N, C-alpha and C positions, 0 to 999 in steps of 0.2 A: 630671589623674587620677592617683592613686597607683598604684604597681606592683601593690598588692593589688587595687585596683579594676579595673585593666587585666586582671589574671589572671581575676577573676570575670567580666569582660565577655567574655573569650575563651571561658569556659565556655559562654556563651550564643551559640554560633555558629550555625547553621541559620536559614534565612530562609523565612518563610511570608507569608501575606497577611492583613491584618486592617484593619478600619475602626473608628473610635471609636464606642462605643455611645452612644445618646441615651436620655434618660429624663427624667421630671419633675424639676424643680429641687428640691433639698433644701437645708437650711440647717444649717451648723455655726457656732455662735457661742459666745462666752464672754469670759472676762477673762484678761488676761495678768498674771501675778505674778512675783515673784522677779527678781533682776537689776536693773541700772541702765539706764534708758532715756535716749537722747540728748535733750538739751534742744531746745526748739522752734528750728527753723532750723539745727540742728547735725547732724541725722541723721534716720533713719527706723527704724521697727520694723514688721516684716511677719510674717504667719503664712501659710504656703502649704499647700495640700492636694494631696498627691501620690497618684495612684491606686496602690493596693497591688498591682495586677495588671499594669498597663501602664506605670507610672512616668510617666504624663502629669501635668503640673502643671495641675490643673483650675481652680484659682482661687488668687489671692494677695490677701490683705486687708491694707491699711495699718491699723496699730493707732492708735486715737485714744482718749485718756483711758483707756488700758489695756484697751480693748475691741476685739473684732474680729468680723467676720461674713463667712462664706464661703458662696457659692452654688454648689452642685455637683450633678451627677447622683447618683442613688442608687448606693450602693456602699461599698467599703471603702477607707479612706484612712490614710496615715501623715502626720501633721502635723509641720511643722518651723517653728520660730520663729527669727527672725533680727533682729539690730540692724545698721543700716547707718550708721555714722558718716561724715561727710563729710571728716573729717581726724583725725589723732591716732592713738589706740590702736585696734587691730582690734576689730570687733564679735564677736558670737557667732552661731552657727547650730546650734541644738540640736534634737534629736528631742523632739517634744511629744506623743507618744502615738498610738495607733491608734484609729480611729473607724470605726464602721459606721453608716450612715444610710439610712433607707428613703425611697422616693419620696415627695416632697411633705412630708416630716416635718422637724422641727427637733431638732437634737441640741446639748446644752449641754456644752462641754468647757473645763475650766480648763487653761491653758497656762502653763508656767514658763520663764523665760529663764535660770534658774540653770544654769550650766555644770556638767555632771557628767562624770566619767570614764566613757567608754563604749568598748567594743571590739567588733569585728565578731563577730556570732553565729557559733558553730561547732557542728559536729555530731560530738561525740566518738564514735569507734567506728562511725559510720554510713557504709556504703559509698558510694562516689562515685555520684552520680545520672547517669542517661543524659544525654548532651549536649543532646538535644532538649528535655529537661524544663525547661531555662532559656533556651530559644531566643528571640532577638529576632525580631520580625516586621516586615516592610516595609509601608509604606503609600504611596499615591499622592499624598496631600495633604502639604503641608509639615509636617515634624516637626523642630523646631529645638532644637539644643543651643547655648545662649548661654554662651560660655566666659569665663573671667577675662580682663580687659583688661591690657595692659602700661601702666605709668605711668612717665613720665620727668619729673623735677622734684624739688622738696623732699620729703624722706622722710615728712613729715606727711601727704602725699597718697597714700602707698602703700596705705592702706586702701581706696582706690577701685578697686584691681585687682578685688576681689570686689564692692565696692559698686556699681560701674557695671553689672556683670553682673546683680546682684540687682535694681537699679532697672529695667533694660531688661526683665527677665523680667516684672516687675509690669506695666509699661506696654504692652509689645508684646503680652502675653497678652490684654489687653482688646481690642486692635484686630485681632489676627490671625484669630480665629475668624470674625467677621463679614466680613472682607476676602476670605478664600479658604479657610475651613475648616481653617486650620492649627492646630497645637498646639505647645506647648513641652514638652520632656521633661526630667525630673530626671536630672542627672548628678553634682551635687555630693555626693549621698548614695547613689550607685549601689551602691557596695560594701556599705554597711550594709543597704540594702533587699534586695539579692540574697542576702546572708547570711541575712536573716530568711526569705526565701522558701524557701531551701534547708533551713533548720532545720525549717520546718513540714512538710517531707516525711518527717520521721522517724517511727518507729513510736509515739513518745510523744504524737503529735498526732492528734486525731480527724479522719479523712479528710473528714468533712462540713464541717469548719470551716477547712480549709486554704485558703490563698490559691493560686489557680491559677498554675502556672508556664507558661513558654513563650509569654507574651503581652506581653513588654516591647517597646514600640515602638522600632524602630531610627531614629535620627535621619538625615535626608537633607539637612539644611541645618546649617551652622555659622556662628555669629556670633562674630567675634573683633574686636579693636580696640585702640586706643592712646589714651592721654591724655598730651599733651605740655604741660607748664607752664613758661613762661618769663616771668619778671617777674610782672605782674598778669594775663597772658592765658593762657587754656587752650585748646588745640586738641584736639578729640575726633574720632576717626575710627573708624567701624565698617565692617567688611568682612563681607559675606555670601557664603558659599561653597556652591554646589550640590555636594553630596558625590558624586552620581552622575556629573556631567559635569566637575567641576573648575572650572566657570566661577565667576568672582568679580565682585562689584560692591561699590562702597563709597560712603560719604557722609561728609563732613567739615564740621564746624561749629566756630566759635571764639566765645569769650565770656569774661567775667570769671572769673578763677581761683577767686574766693571764692563762686561760684554754680554748683557742679557739678550740682545738681538741675535747674536751668533749662537748662543745657547738654545734659544727657541728654534732657530733654523735647523739645528742638529737633530731635532726630534720630529720634524714635519713629515718626513718620508715614512718613519715607523708608525707615527700616529695614524696616518692615512691607511697604512696596511692593516693596522689593528681595527680601524673602523670598518673597512671593507671585509676583512676576514678572508678565510680561504673558501673558495667557491666549492660547494658540494658537487660530486660527480653528477652529470646531467641524467645518468641512468645507471641502474645496476642490472646486469644480465648474468644468468647462470642456470644450472641444472636444478630441477625440482624433481625429486624422486623419493619413493618410500612405499610402504605397504602397511596394511592393518588386517588383522584376522579376528575371527570370532567363532565360537563353537558351542554346541548344546547337544548333549547326548551323542548320537551317531552322526550329527550334522555339523559341518564346519564350512567356513567361507573365508576366502582371502581376496582382498582387493589391493592391487598394486598399480603403480603408475611411474612414468618416467617421461621427462620432457624438458623444455626450456622456458624461461620466463624473463620478461624485461619489465623493470619497474622504473618509471620516469620521475624525476624530481618535480614536485609541485611548485617550487619556488618559495615555499614557506620553511622557516626555521623556528622551533619552539623550545621551551625549557623542558627539564626532566618531568616525567609523568609517573605518579605512583612510586614504585620501588626502583625506577630507573636510576643508574648512577648520575650524579650531578653533571650538568653540561648542556650543550646545545644539540638539538636533534633536527636533522633535515628530514622533511616529510616526502614520502614516495607513494605512488599509486600504480597499480597494474596497468600496463600499456599494451602488451602483446605477448604471444607465446603459444605453444602447443604442447599438450600432454597426451601421451598414449596410456590408456587405462585398460587393465586386464582383470577379469573376474574369474575366479576358480572356486567351485563349490562341490561339496559331497554331502549326500543325504542317504545314509545307509549304503546300498550298493548302486545308487544313482550318482552320476557326476554331471557337472555343469561347467561350461566355459564360454567366455565371450570377450571381445576386444573392441575398442572404439578410440577414436581420436577426438579430443576436445580442443577447440580454438579459444584461447584466452582473449577476451575483449577488454577495452578500457573500462575501469570500474572505480568506485569511490572508496574502496578499502584503503586505509592509510597505514603505511609502514614507517617506522622511525629509525634513523641511522645516526648514532652519536658522532659529533664532529669535534675536531681539534685535539684529539688524543691519539696516542700511538696504537692502542688496541681497543677500539670502542665496542660497545654492545649495540646490537640493533635487532628489531623484530621485523619480520617480513610476513605478509599475509595477503591472500587473495582468495576468491571463490570462483568455482565454475559459474559461468553465466546462467541466469535463471531459465533461459530458453534452451539450455543444453538438452538434446534428445536423450532419452534413456538408453542404457547400454543393452544391445541385443545379445542374448546368449542361446546356446543350443544344449540339448540334453542327450546324454548317452547312458546306456545301461539296459537291463532286462525290460521286458514288455511293460511291466507295471510302472516303469519310469517314464513312459511315453517317449522312448528313444527316438531321436530325430525331431522331437518337438522343439519349441522355442519359447522364449519369454523375454521380458524387458525388465531391466534393473535401473531404477532411478538414481541418477548421479548429480543432477543439477543442484547447485547451492552448496556443494561440498567444499570445504577448505582444502586447497591442494598445497598450500605453503604456509606454514606457521612455525617459525623457528626463532630461537634466540642464540646468536653466535657472536664471536668476536673476530675482528680483522681490522686492518688499516682502513680508515675512512677514505683515504685518498684513492683506494682501489675502486674500480668499477666492476669487478668480478665478484660474484657472490661466493662466500665460503660454502662449506658443505651445508646442504639444506635437508630438513626433515619435514615431510608433509604429514598432515594429520587431518583426515576427513572427519566430519562431524560424528558420525556413528554408522556402523554397518546396518544396512537394511536387510533383514533376513529373507532369503529366498523362500518363496512359498506360493 
């Protein structure tokens, strides 16, 4: 990314939450004119539709016989046309106009590959916009920035630095949505589109026709890679990085150096899988049991419990926290369950006993389960609801014990599950659990 693009990206600092909109498919089609197209087998020509508001690449069409067809949701788009030569001189990547298409309708657009001198839109004399007006928004589904690759080998293959990224954008885009609802975001023309967005906020533009700002999707995955050519063999490596956790995964394939398109095709399925990752279990269920005791002189007390708990996946995955082993951690929160609690106490020659059942309600306590390793660690925790009634108990013993009397033992707010264990993350069954209440409340 250029320094100017980085500066404009910094302008879009502020994170909110958004999900991609869905709408009836519309069509943008037309003919590609101007410029020179690569000969058959020597390269590709594409036209991509970038959402004017969120900068998501909604579709990429390969040009055949100078014609293209894009299937997109209704909305406003900036089109870009690119040539992707497999070797030799660099191709072009040019702005091809703005298009607005209605749901279920077809829009005809002529596109030119002729390279023009363009500069970033500016807003002369217009005061700086509030930072939030150009903010990026975060999403939970994969949002991918496919970066330029590095190329090592004969200089005629240098064009594949951008070419491999362009080809992967085209091919991964097709597979990513159905696989996990992921999207690919436009970064090649980020500075240009941001400039257009900011320009439209000026007083000379009709507010009703302005492109909304503050909706650009922030990427949470990055794809980088390398192409190493030695003799007649090319080795292609793609690395997928989870931006939130820093975790990386990669795929490597080798093939004939004169067939870069086939080599790129060989990694598409695996790159898509690495971007999507393995879905964490929707919930963990298992038994929560344990006990704790305390004593002082001739008095002692034991609190024990046994029951089941269900923890639901919140949909979030984060990096390691504190002393956690490195990796990705799926977050879980208590959803339901029931715990049977038993209190037994002795005070001299007096004894006490009580039992009650506690229903576990959804709560905000967060548990972490390590993902992507054979025997991950995880912490699980929850508390009794704050409105849990106290446990009633009865007293037995001589007259001075008030035999037959009763009392109440407060148990709300106690941690009933707090454990660090290891097991396969693909399992949805809890391993052995150990519960640990906060502290005994002495009877008295």
